[in-house]
N, C-alpha and C positions, 0 to 999 in steps of 0.2 A: 854112765855117759853123764854130761858135763851140765847140756842145758844149751848146746851152742846152737842157735838156729842161722842158716844159710840165705843170706838177703841179695837176691839177684840186683837189685838198686846198688849193691857195694861191691857184690863177688866179694872174694879174698885174692886182692891182690901182691897181698902177702907171699902166697904160694902160687901163683900164675893160673888165675883166674878172673879175668878183667869185668870190672862193671858191667852189667846185661847179661851179664854169661846164666842162662837157665839152669837150676838145679840139673834136671835131663840130659843138659851140653858137659857139665863136668867130668871129667875122665874119673873113671873107679878106681882111680890110684891115688884120688888126693885123699888128705888126711886134713879133719878136723883141727883149725888151728890150737883150738883152746887143749885136748888131752889128748890128738892121735889117733881116735878111733875111725876108723875108714869110712867111708863112703856106704861102700853094702851095709853096715848097720846103721846108718840113718833110716826114717823111717818115711 
């Protein structure tokens, strides 16, 4: 695990997640922008 922490205020626009998107609303196919770990592996 790379230590990436998702911030809903920023979203992940480079990967199709606009600012303001809550973590629960992100599709399970999302991958960490730093290490490509799947969302399902995040706590």
